[in-house]
VOVO-701042 format. One record per residue: residue number from 1; residue in one letter; x, y, z of N, C-alpha, C, O in turn. Coordinates in nm, 2 decimals. Each point is the difference from the previous one (the first is absolute). Layout:
node seq: NUM&type: A&nxx: X&nyy: Y&nzz: Z&caxx: X&cayy: Y&cazz: Z&cxx: X&cyy: Y&czz: Z&oxx: X&oyy: Y&ozz: Z $
...
***
This chain:
node seq: 1&type: X&nxx: 0.08&nyy: -0.12&nzz: 0.00&caxx: -0.08&cayy: 0.12&cazz: 0.00&cxx: 0.09&cyy: 0.12&czz: 0.00&oxx: 0.09&oyy: 0.02&ozz: 0.08 $
node seq: 2&type: X&nxx: -0.12&nyy: 0.07&nzz: -0.17&caxx: 0.07&cayy: 0.13&cazz: -0.01&cxx: -0.06&cyy: 0.11&czz: 0.09&oxx: -0.12&oyy: 0.00&ozz: 0.02 $
node seq: 3&type: X&nxx: 0.20&nyy: 0.08&nzz: 0.03&caxx: -0.04&cayy: 0.12&cazz: 0.07&cxx: -0.06&cyy: 0.10&czz: -0.09&oxx: 0.07&oyy: 0.04&ozz: -0.10 $
node seq: 4&type: X&nxx: -0.19&nyy: 0.02&nzz: 0.12&caxx: -0.05&cayy: 0.10&cazz: -0.09&cxx: 0.09&cyy: 0.12&czz: -0.01&oxx: 0.06&oyy: 0.04&ozz: 0.10 $
node seq: 5&type: X&nxx: -0.05&nyy: 0.03&nzz: -0.21&caxx: 0.07&cayy: 0.12&cazz: -0.02&cxx: -0.10&cyy: 0.11&czz: 0.04&oxx: -0.11&oyy: 0.02&ozz: -0.06 $
node seq: 6&type: X&nxx: 0.15&nyy: 0.06&nzz: 0.16&caxx: -0.08&cayy: 0.11&cazz: 0.04&cxx: -0.01&cyy: 0.11&czz: -0.11&oxx: 0.10&oyy: 0.06&ozz: -0.04 $
node seq: 7&type: X&nxx: -0.22&nyy: -0.03&nzz: 0.00&caxx: -0.02&cayy: 0.10&cazz: -0.11&cxx: -0.05&cyy: 0.13&czz: 0.05&oxx: -0.04&oyy: 0.08&ozz: -0.08 $
node seq: 8&type: X&nxx: 0.05&nyy: -0.06&nzz: 0.21&caxx: -0.04&cayy: 0.13&cazz: 0.05&cxx: 0.08&cyy: 0.12&czz: -0.06&oxx: 0.12&oyy: 0.00&ozz: 0.00 $
node seq: 9&type: X&nxx: -0.20&nyy: 0.09&nzz: -0.06&caxx: 0.07&cayy: 0.11&cazz: -0.07&cxx: 0.05&cyy: -0.03&czz: -0.14&oxx: 0.06&oyy: 0.09&ozz: -0.06 $
node seq: 10&type: X&nxx: -0.08&nyy: -0.21&nzz: 0.02&caxx: 0.06&cayy: -0.04&cazz: -0.13&cxx: -0.10&cyy: 0.04&czz: -0.12&oxx: -0.12&oyy: 0.01&ozz: 0.02 $
node seq: 11&type: X&nxx: 0.18&nyy: 0.00&nzz: -0.14&caxx: -0.08&cayy: 0.02&cazz: -0.12&cxx: 0.02&cyy: -0.12&czz: -0.09&oxx: 0.12&oyy: -0.05&ozz: -0.02 $
node seq: 12&type: X&nxx: -0.23&nyy: -0.01&nzz: -0.03&caxx: 0.01&cayy: -0.11&cazz: -0.09&cxx: -0.03&cyy: 0.04&czz: -0.14&oxx: -0.10&oyy: 0.08&ozz: -0.02 $
node seq: 13&type: X&nxx: 0.18&nyy: -0.12&nzz: -0.07&caxx: -0.02&cayy: 0.04&cazz: -0.14&cxx: 0.02&cyy: -0.12&czz: -0.10&oxx: 0.09&oyy: -0.08&ozz: 0.03 $
node seq: 14&type: X&nxx: -0.16&nyy: 0.08&nzz: -0.14&caxx: 0.02&cayy: -0.11&cazz: -0.09&cxx: -0.04&cyy: 0.04&czz: -0.14&oxx: -0.09&oyy: 0.09&ozz: -0.02 $
node seq: 15&type: X&nxx: 0.16&nyy: -0.14&nzz: -0.08&caxx: -0.03&cayy: 0.02&cazz: -0.14&cxx: 0.01&cyy: -0.13&czz: -0.08&oxx: 0.07&oyy: -0.09&ozz: 0.04 $
node seq: 16&type: X&nxx: -0.15&nyy: 0.09&nzz: -0.15&caxx: 0.01&cayy: -0.11&cazz: -0.09&cxx: 0.04&cyy: 0.06&czz: -0.14&oxx: -0.04&oyy: 0.11&ozz: -0.04 $
node seq: 17&type: X&nxx: 0.13&nyy: -0.18&nzz: -0.03&caxx: 0.05&cayy: 0.04&cazz: -0.13&cxx: -0.01&cyy: -0.13&czz: -0.09&oxx: 0.00&oyy: -0.11&ozz: 0.05 $
node seq: 18&type: X&nxx: 0.00&nyy: 0.13&nzz: -0.18&caxx: 0.00&cayy: -0.12&cazz: -0.09&cxx: 0.13&cyy: -0.07&czz: 0.02&oxx: 0.00&oyy: -0.13&ozz: 0.01 $
node seq: 19&type: X&nxx: 0.11&nyy: 0.20&nzz: 0.00&caxx: 0.14&cayy: -0.06&cazz: 0.03&cxx: 0.06&cyy: 0.08&czz: 0.11&oxx: -0.03&oyy: 0.12&ozz: 0.01 $
node seq: 20&type: X&nxx: 0.13&nyy: -0.18&nzz: 0.06&caxx: 0.07&cayy: 0.07&cazz: 0.10&cxx: 0.07&cyy: 0.13&czz: -0.06&oxx: 0.01&oyy: 0.10&ozz: 0.06 $
node seq: 21&type: X&nxx: 0.03&nyy: -0.12&nzz: -0.19&caxx: 0.07&cayy: 0.11&cazz: -0.06&cxx: -0.09&cyy: 0.10&czz: -0.07&oxx: 0.05&oyy: 0.10&ozz: -0.06 $
node seq: 22&type: X&nxx: -0.18&nyy: -0.12&nzz: 0.06&caxx: -0.10&cayy: 0.09&cazz: -0.07&cxx: 0.00&cyy: 0.13&czz: 0.07&oxx: 0.00&oyy: 0.01&ozz: 0.13 $
node seq: 23&type: X&nxx: 0.00&nyy: 0.10&nzz: -0.20&caxx: -0.01&cayy: 0.13&cazz: 0.06&cxx: -0.15&cyy: 0.03&czz: 0.04&oxx: -0.02&oyy: 0.07&ozz: 0.10 $
node seq: 24&type: X&nxx: -0.07&nyy: -0.11&nzz: -0.18&caxx: -0.14&cayy: 0.03&cazz: 0.03&cxx: -0.06&cyy: -0.09&czz: 0.11&oxx: 0.03&oyy: -0.12&ozz: 0.01 $
node seq: 25&type: X&nxx: -0.10&nyy: 0.18&nzz: 0.08&caxx: -0.07&cayy: -0.08&cazz: 0.11&cxx: -0.13&cyy: -0.06&czz: -0.06&oxx: -0.08&oyy: 0.07&ozz: -0.05 $
node seq: 26&type: X&nxx: 0.07&nyy: -0.20&nzz: 0.07&caxx: -0.12&cayy: -0.06&cazz: -0.04&cxx: -0.12&cyy: 0.03&czz: 0.10&oxx: -0.11&oyy: 0.04&ozz: -0.04 $
node seq: 27&type: X&nxx: 0.14&nyy: -0.05&nzz: 0.17&caxx: -0.10&cayy: 0.03&cazz: 0.10&cxx: 0.07&cyy: 0.04&czz: 0.13&oxx: 0.09&oyy: -0.07&ozz: 0.05 $
node seq: 28&type: X&nxx: -0.12&nyy: 0.19&nzz: -0.01&caxx: 0.06&cayy: 0.05&cazz: 0.13&cxx: -0.10&cyy: -0.04&czz: 0.11&oxx: -0.11&oyy: 0.05&ozz: 0.01 $
node seq: 29&type: X&nxx: 0.16&nyy: -0.14&nzz: 0.07&caxx: -0.08&cayy: -0.05&cazz: 0.11&cxx: 0.01&cyy: 0.08&czz: 0.13&oxx: -0.08&oyy: -0.02&ozz: 0.09 $
node seq: 30&type: X&nxx: 0.17&nyy: 0.12&nzz: -0.09&caxx: 0.02&cayy: 0.08&cazz: 0.13&cxx: -0.13&cyy: 0.06&czz: 0.05&oxx: -0.02&oyy: 0.00&ozz: 0.12 $
node seq: 31&type: X&nxx: -0.06&nyy: 0.06&nzz: -0.20&caxx: -0.12&cayy: 0.07&cazz: 0.05&cxx: -0.10&cyy: -0.10&czz: 0.07&oxx: -0.08&oyy: 0.04&ozz: 0.08 $
node seq: 32&type: X&nxx: 0.10&nyy: -0.17&nzz: -0.11&caxx: -0.09&cayy: -0.10&cazz: 0.06&cxx: 0.06&cyy: -0.07&czz: 0.12&oxx: -0.07&oyy: -0.10&ozz: 0.05 $
node seq: 33&type: X&nxx: 0.19&nyy: 0.13&nzz: -0.01&caxx: 0.06&cayy: -0.06&cazz: 0.11&cxx: -0.01&cyy: 0.09&czz: 0.12&oxx: 0.01&oyy: 0.12&ozz: 0.00 $
node seq: 34&type: X&nxx: -0.02&nyy: -0.19&nzz: 0.12&caxx: -0.01&cayy: 0.08&cazz: 0.12&cxx: 0.06&cyy: -0.09&czz: 0.12&oxx: 0.00&oyy: -0.12&ozz: -0.01 $
node seq: 35&type: X&nxx: 0.04&nyy: 0.18&nzz: 0.11&caxx: 0.05&cayy: -0.06&cazz: 0.12&cxx: -0.10&cyy: 0.04&czz: 0.11&oxx: 0.02&oyy: 0.11&ozz: 0.06 $
node seq: 36&type: X&nxx: -0.12&nyy: -0.19&nzz: -0.03&caxx: -0.10&cayy: 0.04&cazz: 0.11&cxx: 0.08&cyy: 0.01&czz: 0.13&oxx: 0.08&oyy: -0.09&ozz: 0.04 $
node seq: 37&type: X&nxx: -0.10&nyy: 0.20&nzz: 0.04&caxx: 0.07&cayy: 0.02&cazz: 0.12&cxx: -0.02&cyy: -0.12&czz: 0.10&oxx: 0.10&oyy: -0.03&ozz: 0.07 $
node seq: 38&type: X&nxx: -0.21&nyy: -0.03&nzz: -0.07&caxx: -0.02&cayy: -0.11&cazz: 0.09&cxx: 0.07&cyy: -0.13&czz: -0.04&oxx: 0.02&oyy: -0.09&ozz: 0.08 $
node seq: 39&type: X&nxx: 0.04&nyy: 0.09&nzz: -0.20&caxx: 0.07&cayy: -0.12&cazz: -0.05&cxx: 0.15&cyy: 0.03&czz: -0.03&oxx: 0.08&oyy: -0.10&ozz: -0.02 $
node seq: 40&type: X&nxx: -0.04&nyy: 0.22&nzz: 0.03&caxx: 0.14&cayy: 0.04&cazz: -0.03&cxx: 0.10&cyy: -0.08&czz: 0.08&oxx: 0.10&oyy: -0.05&ozz: -0.06 $
node seq: 41&type: X&nxx: -0.12&nyy: 0.04&nzz: 0.19&caxx: 0.10&cayy: -0.07&cazz: 0.09&cxx: 0.01&cyy: -0.15&czz: -0.04&oxx: 0.10&oyy: -0.07&ozz: 0.03 $
node seq: 42&type: X&nxx: -0.21&nyy: 0.02&nzz: -0.09&caxx: 0.00&cayy: -0.14&cazz: -0.04&cxx: 0.05&cyy: -0.02&czz: -0.14&oxx: 0.00&oyy: -0.12&ozz: -0.06 $
node seq: 43&type: X&nxx: 0.05&nyy: 0.22&nzz: -0.01&caxx: 0.06&cayy: -0.01&cazz: -0.13&cxx: -0.10&cyy: -0.02&czz: -0.11&oxx: 0.03&oyy: -0.05&ozz: -0.11 $
node seq: 44&type: X&nxx: -0.16&nyy: 0.09&nzz: 0.13&caxx: -0.10&cayy: -0.02&cazz: -0.10&cxx: -0.03&cyy: 0.13&czz: -0.08&oxx: -0.02&oyy: 0.11&ozz: 0.06 $
node seq: 45&type: X&nxx: 0.00&nyy: -0.13&nzz: -0.18&caxx: -0.04&cayy: 0.11&cazz: -0.09&cxx: -0.12&cyy: -0.05&czz: -0.08&oxx: -0.02&oyy: -0.12&ozz: -0.01 $
node seq: 46&type: X&nxx: -0.06&nyy: 0.21&nzz: -0.05&caxx: -0.12&cayy: -0.04&cazz: -0.08&cxx: 0.01&cyy: 0.05&czz: -0.14&oxx: 0.05&oyy: 0.12&ozz: -0.02 $
node seq: 47&type: X&nxx: -0.09&nyy: -0.20&nzz: -0.08&caxx: -0.01&cayy: 0.04&cazz: -0.14&cxx: -0.15&cyy: -0.01&czz: -0.03&oxx: -0.06&oyy: -0.11&ozz: 0.01 $
node seq: 48&type: X&nxx: 0.00&nyy: 0.22&nzz: -0.04&caxx: -0.14&cayy: 0.01&cazz: -0.04&cxx: -0.01&cyy: 0.05&czz: -0.14&oxx: -0.01&oyy: 0.12&ozz: -0.02 $
node seq: 49&type: X&nxx: 0.01&nyy: -0.21&nzz: -0.08&caxx: 0.00&cayy: 0.04&cazz: -0.14&cxx: -0.14&cyy: -0.02&czz: -0.06&oxx: -0.04&oyy: -0.11&ozz: -0.02 $
node seq: 50&type: X&nxx: -0.03&nyy: 0.22&nzz: -0.01&caxx: -0.13&cayy: -0.01&cazz: -0.05&cxx: 0.00&cyy: -0.07&czz: -0.14&oxx: 0.09&oyy: 0.02&ozz: -0.08 $
node seq: 51&type: X&nxx: -0.19&nyy: -0.09&nzz: 0.05&caxx: -0.02&cayy: -0.07&cazz: -0.13&cxx: 0.01&cyy: 0.11&czz: -0.11&oxx: 0.05&oyy: -0.03&ozz: -0.11 $
node seq: 52&type: X&nxx: -0.11&nyy: 0.14&nzz: 0.13&caxx: 0.00&cayy: 0.11&cazz: -0.10&cxx: 0.14&cyy: 0.04&czz: -0.05&oxx: 0.01&oyy: 0.04&ozz: -0.11 $
node seq: 53&type: X&nxx: 0.09&nyy: -0.06&nzz: 0.20&caxx: 0.14&cayy: 0.04&cazz: -0.04&cxx: 0.05&cyy: -0.10&czz: -0.11&oxx: 0.06&oyy: 0.04&ozz: -0.10 $
node seq: 54&type: X&nxx: -0.08&nyy: -0.17&nzz: 0.13&caxx: 0.05&cayy: -0.10&cazz: -0.10&cxx: -0.09&cyy: 0.00&czz: -0.12&oxx: 0.05&oyy: -0.02&ozz: -0.11 $
node seq: 55&type: X&nxx: -0.18&nyy: 0.05&nzz: 0.12&caxx: -0.08&cayy: 0.01&cazz: -0.12&cxx: 0.04&cyy: 0.12&czz: -0.09&oxx: 0.00&oyy: -0.02&ozz: -0.12 $
node seq: 56&type: X&nxx: 0.04&nyy: 0.13&nzz: 0.18&caxx: 0.05&cayy: 0.11&cazz: -0.08&cxx: 0.13&cyy: -0.03&czz: -0.06&oxx: 0.02&oyy: 0.04&ozz: -0.12 $
node seq: 57&type: X&nxx: 0.07&nyy: -0.11&nzz: 0.19&caxx: 0.13&cayy: -0.04&cazz: -0.06&cxx: -0.03&cyy: -0.09&czz: -0.12&oxx: 0.07&oyy: 0.02&ozz: -0.11 $
node seq: 58&type: X&nxx: -0.16&nyy: -0.11&nzz: 0.12&caxx: -0.03&cayy: -0.09&cazz: -0.12&cxx: -0.06&cyy: 0.08&czz: -0.11&oxx: 0.03&oyy: -0.02&ozz: -0.12 $
node seq: 59&type: X&nxx: -0.12&nyy: 0.11&nzz: 0.15&caxx: -0.07&cayy: 0.08&cazz: -0.10&cxx: 0.10&cyy: 0.09&czz: -0.08&oxx: 0.00&oyy: 0.01&ozz: -0.12 $
node seq: 60&type: X&nxx: 0.10&nyy: 0.05&nzz: 0.20&caxx: 0.10&cayy: 0.08&cazz: -0.06&cxx: 0.09&cyy: -0.07&czz: -0.10&oxx: 0.06&oyy: 0.05&ozz: -0.09 $
node seq: 61&type: X&nxx: -0.06&nyy: -0.18&nzz: 0.11&caxx: 0.09&cayy: -0.09&cazz: -0.08&cxx: -0.08&cyy: -0.08&czz: -0.11&oxx: 0.05&oyy: -0.09&ozz: -0.06 $
node seq: 62&type: X&nxx: -0.18&nyy: 0.13&nzz: 0.04&caxx: -0.08&cayy: -0.06&cazz: -0.10&cxx: -0.06&cyy: -0.13&czz: 0.04&oxx: -0.04&oyy: -0.08&ozz: -0.08 $
node seq: 63&type: X&nxx: 0.02&nyy: 0.06&nzz: 0.21&caxx: -0.06&cayy: -0.12&cazz: 0.06&cxx: 0.06&cyy: -0.13&czz: -0.05&oxx: -0.07&oyy: -0.09&ozz: -0.05 $
node seq: 64&type: X&nxx: 0.20&nyy: 0.07&nzz: 0.07&caxx: 0.06&cayy: -0.13&cazz: -0.03&cxx: -0.05&cyy: -0.10&czz: 0.10&oxx: -0.06&oyy: 0.03&ozz: 0.10 $
node seq: 65&type: X&nxx: 0.09&nyy: -0.16&nzz: -0.13&caxx: -0.03&cayy: -0.10&cazz: 0.09&cxx: 0.07&cyy: 0.01&czz: 0.13&oxx: -0.06&oyy: -0.03&ozz: 0.11 $
node seq: 66&type: X&nxx: 0.19&nyy: 0.07&nzz: -0.11&caxx: 0.07&cayy: 0.02&cazz: 0.12&cxx: 0.12&cyy: 0.09&czz: -0.02&oxx: 0.04&oyy: 0.03&ozz: -0.11 $
node seq: 67&type: X&nxx: 0.01&nyy: 0.03&nzz: 0.22&caxx: 0.11&cayy: 0.08&cazz: 0.00&cxx: 0.10&cyy: -0.05&czz: 0.11&oxx: -0.04&oyy: -0.03&ozz: 0.11 $
node seq: 68&type: X&nxx: 0.16&nyy: 0.01&nzz: -0.15&caxx: 0.10&cayy: -0.06&cazz: 0.09&cxx: 0.11&cyy: 0.10&czz: 0.02&oxx: 0.03&oyy: 0.09&ozz: -0.08 $
node seq: 69&type: X&nxx: 0.03&nyy: -0.10&nzz: 0.20&caxx: 0.11&cayy: 0.08&cazz: 0.04&cxx: 0.07&cyy: -0.05&czz: 0.12&oxx: -0.02&oyy: -0.11&ozz: 0.04 $
node seq: 70&type: X&nxx: 0.10&nyy: 0.20&nzz: 0.02&caxx: 0.07&cayy: -0.03&cazz: 0.12&cxx: -0.04&cyy: 0.11&czz: 0.10&oxx: -0.04&oyy: 0.11&ozz: -0.04 $
node seq: 71&type: X&nxx: 0.06&nyy: -0.13&nzz: 0.17&caxx: -0.02&cayy: 0.10&cazz: 0.10&cxx: 0.10&cyy: -0.02&czz: 0.11&oxx: 0.07&oyy: -0.10&ozz: 0.02 $
node seq: 72&type: X&nxx: -0.06&nyy: 0.21&nzz: 0.06&caxx: 0.08&cayy: -0.01&cazz: 0.12&cxx: -0.07&cyy: 0.10&czz: 0.10&oxx: -0.07&oyy: 0.09&ozz: -0.03 $
node seq: 73&type: X&nxx: 0.09&nyy: -0.12&nzz: 0.16&caxx: -0.05&cayy: 0.07&cazz: 0.11&cxx: 0.11&cyy: 0.04&czz: 0.09&oxx: 0.08&oyy: -0.09&ozz: 0.04 $
node seq: 74&type: X&nxx: -0.07&nyy: 0.21&nzz: 0.00&caxx: 0.11&cayy: 0.04&cazz: 0.09&cxx: -0.06&cyy: 0.09&czz: 0.11&oxx: -0.11&oyy: 0.06&ozz: -0.01 $
node seq: 75&type: X&nxx: 0.18&nyy: -0.07&nzz: 0.12&caxx: -0.04&cayy: 0.08&cazz: 0.12&cxx: 0.11&cyy: 0.10&czz: 0.03&oxx: 0.12&oyy: -0.03&ozz: 0.01 $
node seq: 76&type: X&nxx: -0.17&nyy: 0.15&nzz: 0.01&caxx: 0.09&cayy: 0.10&cazz: 0.05&cxx: -0.03&cyy: 0.03&czz: 0.15&oxx: -0.11&oyy: 0.04&ozz: 0.03 $
node seq: 77&type: X&nxx: 0.21&nyy: -0.07&nzz: 0.05&caxx: -0.02&cayy: 0.01&cazz: 0.15&cxx: 0.02&cyy: 0.14&czz: 0.04&oxx: 0.05&oyy: 0.09&ozz: -0.07 $
node seq: 78&type: X&nxx: -0.10&nyy: -0.06&nzz: 0.19&caxx: 0.01&cayy: 0.14&cazz: 0.05&cxx: 0.14&cyy: 0.05&czz: 0.01&oxx: 0.03&oyy: 0.12&ozz: 0.01 $
node seq: 79&type: X&nxx: 0.07&nyy: -0.21&nzz: -0.01&caxx: 0.14&cayy: 0.03&cazz: 0.00&cxx: 0.05&cyy: 0.05&czz: -0.13&oxx: 0.11&oyy: 0.06&ozz: -0.01 $
node seq: 80&type: X&nxx: -0.19&nyy: -0.08&nzz: -0.10&caxx: 0.04&cayy: 0.03&cazz: -0.14&cxx: 0.06&cyy: -0.12&czz: -0.07&oxx: 0.02&oyy: 0.00&ozz: -0.12 $
node seq: 81&type: X&nxx: 0.00&nyy: -0.11&nzz: 0.19&caxx: 0.05&cayy: -0.13&cazz: -0.06&cxx: -0.11&cyy: -0.05&czz: -0.09&oxx: -0.12&oyy: 0.00&ozz: 0.04 $
node seq: 82&type: X&nxx: 0.15&nyy: -0.06&nzz: -0.15&caxx: -0.09&cayy: -0.06&cazz: -0.10&cxx: 0.04&cyy: -0.15&czz: -0.01&oxx: 0.11&oyy: -0.03&ozz: -0.02 $
node seq: 83&type: X&nxx: -0.21&nyy: -0.05&nzz: 0.03&caxx: 0.02&cayy: -0.15&cazz: -0.02&cxx: -0.10&cyy: -0.06&czz: -0.09&oxx: -0.12&oyy: 0.02&ozz: 0.01 $
node seq: 84&type: X&nxx: 0.17&nyy: -0.09&nzz: -0.11&caxx: -0.08&cayy: -0.08&cazz: -0.09&cxx: -0.06&cyy: -0.11&czz: 0.08&oxx: 0.07&oyy: -0.08&ozz: 0.06 $
node seq: 85&type: X&nxx: -0.20&nyy: 0.06&nzz: -0.06&caxx: -0.07&cayy: -0.10&cazz: 0.07&cxx: -0.05&cyy: -0.11&czz: -0.08&oxx: 0.01&oyy: -0.12&ozz: 0.04 $
node seq: 86&type: X&nxx: -0.07&nyy: 0.15&nzz: -0.16&caxx: -0.06&cayy: -0.10&cazz: -0.08&cxx: 0.03&cyy: 0.03&czz: -0.15&oxx: 0.01&oyy: 0.12&ozz: -0.03 $
node seq: 87&type: X&nxx: -0.01&nyy: -0.22&nzz: -0.05&caxx: 0.01&cayy: 0.02&cazz: -0.14&cxx: -0.05&cyy: -0.12&czz: -0.07&oxx: 0.00&oyy: -0.11&ozz: 0.06 $
node seq: 88&type: X&nxx: -0.04&nyy: 0.12&nzz: -0.19&caxx: -0.05&cayy: -0.12&cazz: -0.07&cxx: -0.07&cyy: 0.04&czz: -0.13&oxx: 0.01&oyy: 0.11&ozz: -0.04 $
node seq: 89&type: X&nxx: -0.08&nyy: -0.21&nzz: -0.01&caxx: -0.07&cayy: 0.02&cazz: -0.12&cxx: -0.15&cyy: 0.03&czz: 0.03&oxx: -0.05&oyy: -0.03&ozz: 0.10 $
node seq: 90&type: X&nxx: -0.01&nyy: 0.11&nzz: -0.19&caxx: -0.14&cayy: 0.03&cazz: 0.01&cxx: -0.07&cyy: -0.03&czz: -0.13&oxx: 0.06&oyy: 0.02&ozz: -0.11 $
node seq: 91&type: X&nxx: -0.18&nyy: -0.07&nzz: 0.12&caxx: -0.08&cayy: -0.03&cazz: -0.12&cxx: -0.14&cyy: 0.06&czz: 0.03&oxx: -0.07&oyy: -0.05&ozz: 0.09 $
node seq: 92&type: X&nxx: 0.03&nyy: 0.14&nzz: -0.17&caxx: -0.14&cayy: 0.06&cazz: 0.01&cxx: -0.08&cyy: -0.06&czz: -0.11&oxx: 0.04&oyy: 0.02&ozz: -0.12 $
node seq: 93&type: X&nxx: -0.14&nyy: -0.09&nzz: 0.15&caxx: -0.08&cayy: -0.07&cazz: -0.11&cxx: -0.14&cyy: 0.08&czz: -0.01&oxx: -0.06&oyy: 0.04&ozz: 0.09 $
node seq: 94&type: X&nxx: 0.02&nyy: -0.03&nzz: -0.22&caxx: -0.13&cayy: 0.05&cazz: -0.03&cxx: -0.10&cyy: -0.10&czz: 0.03&oxx: 0.02&oyy: -0.12&ozz: -0.02 $
node seq: 95&type: X&nxx: -0.13&nyy: 0.16&nzz: 0.07&caxx: -0.11&cayy: -0.09&cazz: 0.04&cxx: -0.13&cyy: 0.05&czz: -0.05&oxx: -0.02&oyy: 0.11&ozz: -0.04 $
node seq: 96&type: X&nxx: -0.07&nyy: -0.20&nzz: 0.03&caxx: -0.13&cayy: 0.03&cazz: -0.05&cxx: -0.09&cyy: 0.07&czz: 0.11&oxx: -0.10&oyy: 0.06&ozz: -0.03 $
node seq: 97&type: X&nxx: 0.15&nyy: -0.08&nzz: 0.16&caxx: -0.07&cayy: 0.07&cazz: 0.11&cxx: 0.06&cyy: 0.13&czz: 0.03&oxx: 0.12&oyy: 0.01&ozz: 0.02 $
node seq: 98&type: X&nxx: -0.20&nyy: 0.10&nzz: -0.03&caxx: 0.05&cayy: 0.13&cazz: 0.02&cxx: -0.09&cyy: 0.08&czz: 0.10&oxx: -0.11&oyy: -0.04&ozz: 0.02 $
node seq: 99&type: X&nxx: 0.16&nyy: 0.15&nzz: 0.03&caxx: -0.08&cayy: 0.08&cazz: 0.09&cxx: -0.09&cyy: 0.09&czz: -0.08&oxx: -0.10&oyy: 0.05&ozz: 0.06 $
node seq: 100&type: X&nxx: 0.12&nyy: -0.02&nzz: -0.19&caxx: -0.09&cayy: 0.07&cazz: -0.08&cxx: -0.03&cyy: -0.08&czz: -0.12&oxx: 0.08&oyy: -0.08&ozz: -0.05 $
node seq: 101&type: X&nxx: -0.20&nyy: 0.10&nzz: -0.01&caxx: -0.04&cayy: -0.08&cazz: -0.12&cxx: 0.09&cyy: 0.02&czz: -0.12&oxx: -0.03&oyy: -0.06&ozz: -0.10 $
***
């Protein structure tokens, strides 16, 4: 069991790009990330990404079947230190179920 990283006063940010070397951001996840004060000491953050965001991403790209890319998430601590916490592949798939007709 790992000891949780205290996120009190920390900022969490994340972006997705088609490739690590891509200049253009596919999806900026930062506005949808938060560190609830009640969970900060337990090292927990929340990602609340509305369906409308990915629907717009797909519409902007001509509604392909899927969009693939990479992402990483980093934490900037109150000390100014920045640590990469997560990274990996992302696949956003178009679906027949949508929030709007």
